C-alpha positions in Angstrom: 89.7 187.8 23.0 86.5 189.7 23.4 86.9 189.8 27.3 90.3 191.0 26.8 89.4 193.9 24.6 86.7 194.7 27.2 89.2 195.0 30.0 91.6 197.2 27.8 88.6 199.5 27.2 87.7 199.9 30.8 91.4 200.7 31.5 91.5 203.3 28.9 88.2 205.0 30.1 89.3 204.9 33.7 92.9 206.4 33.1 93.5 209.9 34.3 96.6 211.9 35.3 96.7 212.5 39.0 96.3 216.4 38.6 93.1 215.8 36.5 91.5 214.0 39.5 91.9 217.3 41.4 90.6 219.1 38.5 93.9 220.9 37.8 96.1 221.2 34.8 98.8 218.5 34.3 101.4 217.7 34.7 101.7 220.0 37.8 105.1 221.6 38.4 106.9 221.1 41.6 106.0 224.7 42.5 102.3 224.0 41.8 102.3 226.4 38.7 99.5 225.9 36.4 101.8 226.2 33.2 102.4 222.6 31.8 106.0 221.5 32.7 108.3 220.4 30.0 108.1 216.7 29.8 110.3 214.4 27.8 108.9 213.3 24.4 108.5 209.7 25.8 108.3 208.2 29.1 107.0 205.1 30.7 105.1 205.0 33.9 102.7 202.6 35.6 98.9 203.1 35.4 96.5 203.0 38.4 95.7 199.5 37.4 99.2 198.4 37.6 100.0 198.0 33.9 102.5 200.1 31.9 101.8 203.3 30.4 103.8 204.9 27.5 103.2 208.8 27.3 104.3 210.8 24.1 104.1 214.6 24.1 103.1 216.5 20.9 104.7 218.6 19.6 108.3 217.4 20.6 111.5 216.5 19.0 110.4 212.8 18.5 106.7 213.6 17.7 106.3 217.0 15.7 102.8 215.8 14.8 99.9 213.7 16.6 100.2 211.4 13.3 103.9 210.9 14.1 103.1 209.9 17.7 100.1 207.6 16.5 102.4 205.8 13.8 105.6 205.2 15.9 106.0 201.7 17.6 105.7 201.2 21.4 108.9 201.3 23.3 108.0 198.1 25.1 105.6 195.2 24.3 104.6 195.2 28.0 103.2 198.8 27.8 99.5 198.1 27.0 98.4 201.7 27.3 99.5 204.5 25.0 98.8 208.1 25.9 99.4 211.0 23.7 99.6 214.3 25.5 99.0 217.1 23.1 100.0 220.7 24.0 97.9 223.7 23.2 98.3 224.8 19.5 96.7 224.2 16.3 97.4 220.9 14.5 96.1 220.3 10.7 96.2 216.6 10.4 94.4 213.5 8.8 94.2 211.2 11.8 93.1 207.5 11.7 92.9 205.6 15.0 93.0 201.9 14.8 94.3 200.8 18.2 93.8 201.6 21.9 95.2 205.0 22.6 94.4 208.0 24.8 94.5 211.5 23.0 94.4 214.0 25.7 94.7 218.0 25.6 97.6 218.9 28.2 95.8 222.1 29.5 92.2 222.2 30.2 92.2 226.1 30.0 93.7 226.0 26.6 92.4 223.1 24.4 94.5 222.1 21.6 92.8 222.6 18.2 92.8 219.7 15.7 91.7 220.9 12.2 90.8 217.8 10.4 91.8 217.0 6.7 89.4 215.0 5.0 85.5 214.8 5.3 85.6 212.1 8.0 87.6 214.1 10.5 89.3 212.0 13.1 88.6 208.3 11.9 88.3 205.7 14.7 88.0 202.3 13.0 87.7 198.8 14.2 87.2 196.7 17.4 90.8 197.5 18.5 90.2 201.2 18.6 88.8 201.6 22.0 90.4 205.0 22.4 89.6 208.1 24.4 89.6 211.5 23.1 89.8 214.1 26.1 89.9 217.8 26.2 90.3 218.5 22.4 88.9 221.0 20.0 88.2 219.1 16.7 87.3 221.2 13.7 86.0 219.5 10.6 86.4 220.4 7.2 83.5 222.2 5.2 80.8 219.6 4.8 82.7 217.2 6.8 82.3 215.4 10.3 84.9 216.2 13.2 84.8 212.4 14.2 83.9 209.6 12.3 83.5 206.2 14.2 83.3 202.7 12.3 82.9 199.6 14.5 84.5 201.1 17.4 83.7 202.1 21.0 85.7 205.3 22.0 85.0 207.7 24.9 84.9 211.3 23.9 85.1 213.3 26.9 85.3 217.1 27.4 85.6 217.8 23.6 84.4 220.5 21.3 83.4 219.3 17.9 83.2 222.4 15.6 82.9 223.2 12.1 85.9 224.6 10.1 87.7 227.7 11.6 86.5 226.9 15.1 83.0 228.1 14.7 79.7 226.1 14.5 78.6 226.3 10.8 74.7 226.8 10.0 73.7 223.8 7.8 77.0 221.7 8.6 76.8 218.1 8.8 76.7 216.4 12.2 79.9 216.7 14.2 80.1 212.9 14.8 79.0 210.1 12.6 78.6 206.5 14.0 78.5 203.4 11.8 78.4 199.8 12.3 76.6 197.4 14.8 79.6 197.1 17.0 80.0 201.0 17.6 79.1 202.1 21.1 80.7 205.5 21.7 80.5 207.2 25.1 80.2 210.9 24.8 80.5 213.0 28.1 80.8 216.7 28.6 
């Protein structure tokens, strides 16, 4: 089981959109325009490693919030990888991640802003929560953390961890807290 978890974590950490590899916005339109194209709320595709990928867009008719996209069951039990593509905007939510998922901002030039509810910010909990947070602005509550990790090994890449209101706050608590002997987060950019 431990080996299976490590393989899943490696697959999550390697996963990128084809446009990301070129440093562009994604998904690219057929004309090459840099504005994100309208994608369906859900779609299945294949990952670079050959496994299935389920992509959910937020906001959409099916998933108006990130919480709704996290809570909905997968379309297929054969899609081991769930990607939640977050469009630019401001989202005020309480997020608790307990499974393998990629939360990714849809546009590198306009990071989605997640205003966390609760002092723990985005909570990433447990060995099954080998998730990836990529290209997000995460704002904590006053006297709170932007991200709290407990016994999980997420990758946080290209994210801004901020105080309430999107500004660094003097005297604020650390942007991220890590607890547990099984917690090994990777932080890049």
